[in-house]
C-alpha positions as CSV (number, residue, x, y, z in Angstrom):
1,M,36.1,45.0,5.0
2,H,34.7,44.8,1.5
3,S,36.9,41.8,0.7
4,L,35.9,40.1,3.9
5,W,32.2,40.6,3.1
6,Q,32.7,39.1,-0.3
7,I,34.3,36.0,1.2
8,I,31.5,35.7,3.8
9,R,28.7,35.9,1.3
10,R,30.2,33.4,-1.2
11,P,28.3,30.3,0.2
12,F,25.0,32.2,-0.2
13,V,25.3,33.3,-3.8
14,L,23.0,31.2,-6.0
15,D,22.6,31.1,-9.8
16,L,19.3,32.4,-11.2
17,R,19.2,29.4,-13.5
18,A,19.4,27.0,-10.6
19,L,16.6,28.9,-8.9
20,A,14.5,28.4,-12.1
21,L,15.2,24.7,-11.9
22,L,14.2,24.7,-8.3
23,R,10.9,26.5,-9.2
24,M,10.1,24.0,-12.0
25,G,11.0,21.0,-9.8
26,T,8.8,22.3,-6.9
27,A,5.9,22.9,-9.2
28,A,6.2,19.4,-10.7
29,L,6.2,18.0,-7.2
30,L,3.0,19.9,-6.4
31,V,1.3,18.3,-9.5
32,L,2.6,14.8,-8.5
33,D,1.4,15.2,-4.9
34,L,-2.0,16.3,-6.1
35,A,-2.2,13.4,-8.5
36,I,-1.5,10.9,-5.7
37,R,-3.8,12.6,-3.2
38,S,-6.6,12.9,-5.8
39,T,-7.1,9.1,-5.8
40,D,-8.5,9.4,-2.2
41,L,-10.6,12.6,-2.4
42,E,-13.5,11.0,-0.6
43,A,-11.6,8.9,1.8
44,H,-9.2,11.5,3.1
45,Y,-10.9,14.9,2.5
46,S,-14.7,14.5,2.7
47,N,-17.2,14.0,5.5
48,K,-17.9,10.5,4.2
49,G,-14.2,9.5,4.7
50,V,-12.0,8.7,7.6
51,L,-11.8,12.3,8.9
52,P,-15.0,14.4,8.7
53,V,-14.5,18.1,9.2
54,A,-16.2,18.2,12.6
55,V,-13.8,15.4,13.8
56,L,-10.8,17.3,12.4
57,F,-11.8,20.4,14.4
58,D,-12.3,18.3,17.6
59,H,-9.1,16.4,17.6
60,V,-6.3,17.7,15.3
61,W,-6.8,21.4,14.9
62,T,-5.2,24.5,16.4
63,A,-6.8,27.9,16.7
64,Y,-4.2,29.4,14.3
65,Q,-4.6,27.1,11.4
66,F,-6.6,27.8,8.2
67,S,-7.9,25.5,5.5
68,L,-10.0,26.2,2.5
69,H,-10.5,22.5,2.1
70,A,-12.1,22.3,5.5
71,A,-14.9,24.7,4.4
72,S,-16.9,21.8,3.0
73,G,-17.1,18.1,3.6
74,L,-18.2,17.4,-0.1
75,W,-15.6,15.6,-2.2
76,Q,-16.8,17.6,-5.2
77,V,-15.6,20.8,-3.5
78,Q,-12.3,19.1,-2.9
79,A,-12.1,18.2,-6.5
80,V,-12.6,21.9,-7.5
81,L,-9.8,23.0,-5.1
82,F,-7.5,20.2,-6.4
83,C,-8.1,21.4,-10.0
84,L,-7.4,25.0,-9.0
85,A,-4.2,23.9,-7.2
86,A,-3.1,22.0,-10.4
87,V,-3.7,25.1,-12.6
88,V,-1.7,27.3,-10.2
89,A,1.1,24.8,-10.1
90,G,1.1,24.7,-13.9
91,A,1.5,28.5,-13.9
92,L,4.4,28.2,-11.4
93,L,6.0,25.5,-13.6
94,L,5.9,27.9,-16.6
95,G,6.9,30.9,-14.6
96,Y,3.7,32.8,-15.4
97,H,3.0,35.5,-12.9
98,T,5.5,33.6,-10.8
99,R,5.2,35.5,-7.5
100,L,1.4,35.3,-7.5
101,A,1.5,31.6,-8.5
102,T,4.0,30.9,-5.7
103,L,1.8,32.6,-3.1
104,A,-1.4,30.8,-4.4
105,S,0.4,27.4,-4.5
106,W,1.6,27.9,-0.9
107,V,-1.9,28.9,0.4
108,L,-3.5,25.9,-1.3
109,L,-0.8,23.5,-0.2
110,V,-1.0,24.6,3.4
111,S,-4.8,24.4,3.2
112,L,-4.6,20.9,1.9
113,Q,-2.1,19.7,4.5
114,N,-4.1,21.2,7.3
115,R,-7.2,19.3,6.1
116,N,-5.7,15.9,7.0
117,P,-2.6,15.9,9.2
118,L,-3.0,12.2,9.8
119,I,-1.4,11.4,6.4
120,G,1.4,13.9,6.5
121,Q,5.2,13.1,6.5
122,G,8.5,14.9,6.5
123,G,8.5,15.5,2.8
124,D,5.4,17.6,3.2
125,D,7.2,19.9,5.6
126,L,10.1,20.4,3.2
127,L,7.8,21.0,0.2
128,R,5.9,23.6,2.1
129,M,9.1,25.4,3.1
130,L,10.4,25.4,-0.4
131,L,7.4,27.3,-1.5
132,F,7.6,29.7,1.5
133,W,11.2,30.7,0.8
134,G,10.6,30.5,-2.9
135,F,8.2,33.5,-2.6
136,F,11.1,35.7,-1.6
137,L,13.5,34.2,-4.3
138,P,13.7,35.5,-7.9
139,W,13.1,32.0,-9.2
140,G,11.0,33.4,-12.1
141,R,13.7,35.8,-13.4
142,V,15.0,33.4,-16.1
143,W,13.6,30.3,-17.9
144,S,10.1,31.5,-17.4
145,R,7.2,33.2,-19.2
146,D,7.7,36.3,-17.1
147,A,11.3,36.6,-18.2
148,R,10.1,37.3,-21.8
149,S,8.9,40.8,-20.8
150,Q,12.1,41.7,-19.0
151,P,15.7,42.4,-20.2
152,A,18.1,39.6,-19.7
153,P,19.9,39.8,-16.4
154,E,23.4,41.2,-16.5
155,R,24.7,38.3,-14.3
156,Y,23.2,35.1,-13.0
157,A,24.7,35.4,-9.5
158,Y,22.2,36.4,-6.8
159,C,22.5,36.7,-3.0
160,S,19.9,37.9,-0.5
161,A,18.4,37.0,2.9
162,A,16.2,34.5,1.0
163,T,19.2,32.6,-0.4
164,L,20.7,32.4,3.1
165,A,17.3,31.1,4.5
166,Y,17.1,28.5,1.7
167,I,20.5,27.1,2.3
168,G,20.1,27.3,6.0
169,Q,16.8,25.4,5.8
170,L,18.5,22.6,3.9
171,A,21.2,22.4,6.5
172,L,18.6,22.4,9.3
173,V,16.8,19.4,7.7
174,Y,19.9,17.2,8.0
175,W,21.4,18.6,11.2
176,C,18.1,18.2,13.1
177,T,17.5,14.7,11.6
178,A,20.9,13.6,12.9
179,L,20.6,15.3,16.3
180,L,17.1,13.9,16.9
181,K,18.5,10.4,16.3
182,S,19.9,10.1,19.8
183,G,19.0,6.4,20.4
184,P,21.8,3.8,20.9
185,E,20.9,2.1,17.6
186,W,22.3,5.2,15.8
187,T,25.1,6.5,18.0
188,R,26.5,3.3,19.6
189,D,25.2,-0.1,18.3
190,G,24.9,0.7,14.6
191,T,21.7,-1.4,14.4
192,A,19.3,1.3,13.2
193,L,19.1,0.2,9.6
194,Y,18.7,-3.4,10.7
195,Y,15.6,-2.4,12.6
196,A,14.4,-0.1,9.8
197,L,14.6,-2.9,7.3
198,S,12.9,-5.2,9.8
199,L,9.7,-3.1,9.3
200,D,7.8,-5.1,6.7
201,Q,5.4,-2.1,6.2
202,L,8.4,-0.2,4.7
203,L,10.6,-2.9,3.2
204,L,11.2,-2.8,-0.6
205,P,13.1,-5.3,-2.8
206,G,16.3,-3.3,-2.5
207,G,16.1,-3.5,1.3
208,R,15.6,-7.3,1.1
209,L,19.0,-7.6,-0.6
210,L,20.7,-5.6,2.2
211,Y,18.9,-7.0,5.1
212,P,20.8,-10.3,5.5
213,H,24.2,-8.5,5.9
214,P,24.5,-7.1,9.5
215,D,28.0,-5.8,9.1
216,L,27.1,-3.8,6.0
217,L,24.0,-2.5,7.7
218,R,26.1,-1.3,10.7
219,V,28.5,0.6,8.3
220,L,25.6,2.1,6.5
221,T,23.9,3.1,9.8
222,F,27.0,5.1,10.9
223,A,27.5,6.5,7.4
224,T,23.9,7.7,7.3
225,W,24.2,9.5,10.7
226,Y,27.5,11.2,9.8
227,I,26.3,12.2,6.4
228,E,23.3,14.0,7.9
229,L,25.4,15.5,10.7
230,L,28.6,16.6,8.8
231,L,27.7,17.0,5.1
232,P,25.7,20.3,5.6
233,L,28.9,22.0,6.9
234,A,30.2,21.9,3.3
235,L,27.4,24.4,2.3
236,F,29.1,27.1,4.4
237,I,32.7,26.8,3.3
238,P,33.6,30.0,1.4
239,F,36.4,28.5,-0.7
240,G,35.9,26.2,-3.6
241,V,32.1,26.7,-3.3
242,K,31.2,25.0,-6.6
243,W,33.1,21.8,-5.8
244,W,31.6,21.6,-2.3
245,R,28.1,22.1,-3.7
246,L,28.6,19.4,-6.4
247,L,29.8,17.1,-3.6
248,V,26.7,17.9,-1.5
249,I,24.3,17.4,-4.4
250,G,25.9,14.2,-5.5
251,V,26.0,12.6,-2.1
252,L,22.4,13.6,-1.2
253,V,21.0,12.5,-4.6
254,G,22.7,9.1,-4.2
255,F,21.6,9.0,-0.5
256,H,17.9,9.5,-1.3
257,L,17.9,7.3,-4.3
258,G,19.2,4.6,-2.0
259,I,16.4,5.2,0.4
260,S,13.8,5.0,-2.4
261,L,15.1,1.5,-3.4
262,T,15.0,0.1,0.1
263,L,12.2,1.8,2.0
264,F,8.6,2.8,1.0
265,V,8.6,6.5,1.7
266,G,6.3,7.9,-0.9
267,I,7.5,11.2,-2.5
268,F,9.8,11.9,0.4
269,F,12.9,11.1,-1.5
270,I,11.8,13.1,-4.6
271,V,11.2,16.2,-2.5
272,N,14.6,16.0,-1.0
273,I,16.3,15.5,-4.4
274,V,14.4,18.5,-5.9
275,S,15.2,20.6,-2.8
276,V,19.0,20.7,-3.8
277,L,18.5,21.9,-7.4
278,G,18.9,25.5,-6.2
279,L,22.5,24.7,-5.2
280,L,23.7,23.8,-8.7
281,P,26.8,25.9,-9.5
282,P,27.4,27.8,-12.7
283,V,29.8,25.1,-14.0
284,A,27.0,22.6,-14.0
285,L,24.4,25.0,-15.4
286,D,26.7,26.1,-18.2
287,W,27.1,22.4,-19.2
288,L,23.3,21.9,-18.9
289,T,22.5,25.0,-20.9
290,R,24.7,24.0,-23.8
291,R,22.8,20.8,-24.1
292,L,19.3,22.3,-23.6
293,V,19.6,25.3,-26.0
294,P,19.2,23.3,-29.3
295,H,16.1,21.5,-27.9
296,A,14.7,24.9,-26.7
297,E,15.2,26.4,-30.2
298,R,13.3,23.5,-31.8
299,T,10.5,23.9,-29.3
300,R,10.3,27.6,-30.0
301,R,10.1,27.1,-33.8
302,W,7.4,24.4,-33.3
303,H,5.5,26.8,-31.0
304,A,5.7,29.6,-33.6
305,R,4.0,27.5,-36.2
306,L,0.9,27.0,-34.0
307,P,-2.0,29.4,-34.6
308,A,-2.1,32.3,-32.2
309,W,-4.7,32.2,-29.5
310,Q,-6.1,35.4,-28.0
311,S,-7.6,35.4,-24.6
312,P,-11.1,36.9,-24.5
313,W,-10.2,38.9,-21.4
314,Q,-7.1,40.2,-19.8
315,L,-6.2,41.4,-16.4
316,R,-3.4,43.9,-16.0
317,I,-2.0,45.5,-12.9
318,E,0.3,48.4,-13.6
319,R,2.2,50.8,-11.4
320,T,1.3,54.4,-12.4
321,R,4.5,55.8,-11.0
322,P,7.9,54.0,-11.2
323,R,9.6,53.3,-7.9
324,S,12.3,55.6,-6.8
325,P,15.7,54.1,-5.9
326,G,15.1,55.0,-2.3
327,S,11.8,53.2,-2.2
328,V,13.3,50.1,-3.9
329,K,16.1,50.0,-1.2
330,L,13.5,50.4,1.5
331,W,11.4,47.6,0.2
332,R,14.4,45.3,-0.1
333,A,15.4,46.2,3.5
334,V,11.9,45.4,4.8
335,R,11.8,42.2,2.8
336,D,15.2,41.0,3.9
337,G,14.4,42.0,7.5
338,F,11.3,39.9,7.4
339,V,13.1,36.9,5.9
340,F,15.9,37.1,8.5
341,S,13.3,37.3,11.3
342,V,11.4,34.3,10.0
343,F,14.6,32.3,9.5
344,F,15.6,33.1,13.1
345,Y,12.2,31.9,14.2
346,V,12.7,28.6,12.2
347,C,16.1,28.0,13.8
348,W,14.5,28.7,17.2
349,W,11.8,26.2,16.5
350,N,14.2,23.5,15.4
351,L,16.5,24.1,18.4
352,D,13.4,23.6,20.6
353,D,12.6,20.4,18.7
354,V,16.1,19.0,19.2
355,A,16.1,20.0,22.9
356,G,12.9,18.1,23.5
357,P,10.5,18.5,26.5
358,A,13.3,18.5,29.0
359,G,15.0,21.6,27.7
360,R,12.3,23.8,26.1
361,W,13.6,26.8,24.2
362,M,10.2,28.0,22.9
363,S,7.1,28.7,25.0
364,E,3.7,27.7,23.7
365,P,2.4,31.3,23.3
366,T,5.2,32.0,20.8
367,R,4.2,29.1,18.5
368,W,1.2,30.8,16.9
369,F,3.4,32.2,14.1
370,G,4.6,28.8,13.2
371,Y,1.1,27.3,13.1
372,L,-0.4,30.2,11.2
373,F,2.3,30.4,8.4
374,R,3.2,26.7,8.7
375,V,6.9,27.2,9.2
376,D,6.6,24.6,12.0
377,Q,8.7,21.6,11.1
378,H,9.9,18.3,12.5
379,W,12.7,16.2,11.0
380,G,12.4,13.1,13.1
381,M,12.3,10.1,10.7
382,F,13.4,7.0,12.7
383,A,14.2,9.2,15.7
384,P,15.2,9.0,18.5
385,S,15.2,5.3,17.7
386,V,13.6,3.2,15.0
387,F,10.0,2.1,15.6
388,K,10.0,-1.5,16.7
389,D,6.3,-2.3,16.5
390,D,5.8,-3.9,13.1
391,G,3.0,-6.0,11.6
392,W,0.2,-6.1,9.1
393,Y,-3.6,-5.4,9.1
394,V,-6.3,-8.0,8.6
395,L,-9.7,-6.4,8.0
396,E,-11.8,-9.2,9.3
397,G,-15.4,-9.0,8.0
398,T,-18.1,-11.5,9.0
399,T,-20.9,-12.0,6.5
400,Q,-24.6,-12.6,7.2
401,T,-24.0,-16.3,6.6
402,G,-21.0,-16.5,9.0
403,R,-18.2,-16.5,6.4
404,V,-15.1,-14.6,7.5
405,L,-13.4,-12.5,4.8
406,D,-10.3,-10.2,4.7
407,L,-11.3,-6.9,3.2
408,N,-7.7,-6.0,2.9
409,R,-7.2,-8.7,0.3
410,G,-10.3,-8.1,-1.7
411,G,-12.7,-10.3,0.3
412,A,-10.5,-13.5,0.2
413,P,-11.0,-16.0,3.1
414,V,-9.4,-14.6,6.2
415,S,-5.8,-15.6,6.8
416,Y,-3.4,-14.5,9.5
417,V,-0.3,-15.6,7.7
418,K,2.1,-12.7,7.0
419,P,1.8,-11.6,3.3
420,A,4.9,-12.1,1.1
421,A,5.0,-8.3,0.7
422,V,3.2,-6.4,3.5
423,V,3.9,-3.1,1.7
424,S,1.6,-4.2,-1.1
425,L,-1.4,-4.0,1.2
426,F,-1.2,-0.1,1.0
427,K,-2.6,1.8,-1.9
428,N,0.0,4.5,-1.4
429,D,2.2,6.0,1.2
430,R,-0.6,8.3,2.5
431,W,-2.5,5.2,3.6
432,R,0.6,3.7,5.1
433,K,1.2,6.8,7.1
434,Y,-2.5,6.8,8.2
435,S,-2.2,3.1,9.3
436,E,0.9,4.0,11.3
437,N,-1.0,6.8,13.1
438,Y,-3.9,4.4,13.6
439,L,-1.9,2.3,15.9
440,F,-1.1,4.9,18.5
441,V,-3.2,4.8,21.7
442,N,-3.6,8.6,21.8
443,N,-5.2,8.3,18.3
444,A,-7.8,5.8,19.4
445,W,-10.5,8.3,18.6
446,M,-9.8,7.8,14.8
447,R,-10.4,4.0,14.8
448,G,-14.2,4.0,14.6
449,Y,-14.3,6.4,11.6
450,Y,-12.0,4.1,9.6
451,C,-13.9,1.0,10.5
452,N,-17.2,2.5,9.5
453,Y,-15.7,3.9,6.3
454,L,-14.6,0.4,5.3
455,L,-18.0,-1.0,6.0
456,R,-19.7,1.7,3.8
457,I,-17.4,1.3,0.8
458,W,-17.7,-2.5,1.0
459,H,-21.5,-2.3,0.9
460,E,-21.5,0.2,-2.0
461,N,-20.5,-2.7,-4.3
462,P,-23.5,-4.9,-4.9
463,A,-21.3,-7.8,-5.7
464,H,-20.0,-7.9,-2.2
465,P,-21.8,-10.1,0.4
466,P,-23.4,-8.0,3.2
467,L,-21.4,-7.9,6.4
468,R,-22.8,-8.0,9.9
469,H,-19.5,-7.3,11.7
470,L,-16.1,-5.9,10.9
471,S,-12.9,-6.1,13.1
472,V,-9.8,-4.1,12.3
473,V,-7.1,-6.6,13.4
474,Y,-3.4,-5.8,13.7
475,M,-1.0,-8.7,13.6
476,K,1.7,-7.2,15.8
477,E,5.3,-8.4,15.3
478,V,7.8,-6.6,17.5
479,S,11.3,-6.4,15.9
480,Q,13.9,-8.3,17.8
481,P,17.7,-8.2,17.6
482,D,19.8,-10.8,15.8
483,Y,17.1,-11.6,13.2
484,R,14.9,-13.3,15.8
485,V,11.2,-13.4,14.7
486,P,8.7,-13.7,17.5
487,P,5.2,-15.0,16.8
488,A,2.7,-12.3,15.8
489,T,0.1,-11.4,18.3
490,H,-3.5,-10.8,17.3
491,E,-4.8,-7.4,18.4
492,V,-8.3,-6.1,17.7
493,L,-8.0,-2.4,17.3
494,C,-11.7,-1.7,16.5
495,D,-15.1,-3.4,16.1
496,C,-18.0,-2.0,14.2
497,E,-21.3,-3.1,12.7
498,P,-23.5,-1.6,9.9
499,A,-26.2,0.7,11.0
500,P,-29.6,-1.0,11.1
501,A,-31.8,-0.4,8.1
502,P,-34.5,2.3,8.7
């Protein structure tokens, strides 16, 4: 029985050094995400932007959510919270008070994501879950500031309920992504990537090179679907674990780099690449360590020459009585029991998501835990079929003198001709996601706030001519099979006018 247990647990044994890399990568992602979001503090997180706090509570809020960012509609308050999140992410990167930094980073990330769900994407769900499971992982045990005050670990191999949950979460991401892609473009016709690359709002130069080759796109469509469906199985094979993991990491890194070259998906591909760092086997980490040690020694010698800096204050939390072996075992059992319970809940949530409304597995009253701790997730990119409604925005502003300008192109004379690169009209992927949600009929309530925000920021620049009217126009171009391009239709999504002067 002992030998059988050793075989069963093999796929869930992780290297502490790999977990340290996962921690550092996750922290770096937090900083990157904050840097991108910080360029839109007022637009996305203040009452003067596209989603005031009162509107958030009225339309996209559940009773179980929390958000420190929703406590104020001032962009200055958001700036303070962003700075705090960056400091905490820096502590996580260095491994300084790692457990506390992980918890604080998770709270601030959930708070930030809850403040504006209209700009969220699948990468946000995965980043949030990496922090959640990371809290229960010893990802600060090595290669961290905390590790300096602890003896070196006797071995790097580590296995617990949290390692099972982490590996299971990665598998769920790809399994659910594949199972949700139930449309004929994925499972029968092989045209899904053709339609994905037909979306000018997402198309990048790499995608333009692939787009004219339908046979290649068909092969890549089926390859994508089968990679997502079958590759995670390799994570649970108890023999040759290191080679299977290297295969999984290599395929997924190449897969997401390919996505980044063809489609505009923001930090989605980076989150997915970072998420597999914890799978690195000892053979890869030994090779990496041999090459990093000389650089680390040089850095340590350089750091030793710097003048010592003493903090004017220090906070210490000490345990007055050491834990007994029995209490340690009890704590571990409680921790592992909680992690197993949450992982079961996550599996339940994903099964319900895959089953869809016709075969509900989870009742609404049981969802409170998912909303409160934000373990809710949906992996439905391009599912069940690829979105066919494509197009571009024309922000049609009429001046007091009757001239018609396009605010989306810096006030140039209005033109309804498709831009050479539609993706260039978006400042970043958060705005692209917002514009996608803006199209949906059930989100019609958000249209006036965006229109009035555009008017306000236009008039804040004294060099701009005053506008008497603004129309948010969508030039709709529905994707057709066989490279047919229909004429774009002119759809006015919203009209607004500046408030009269008092």
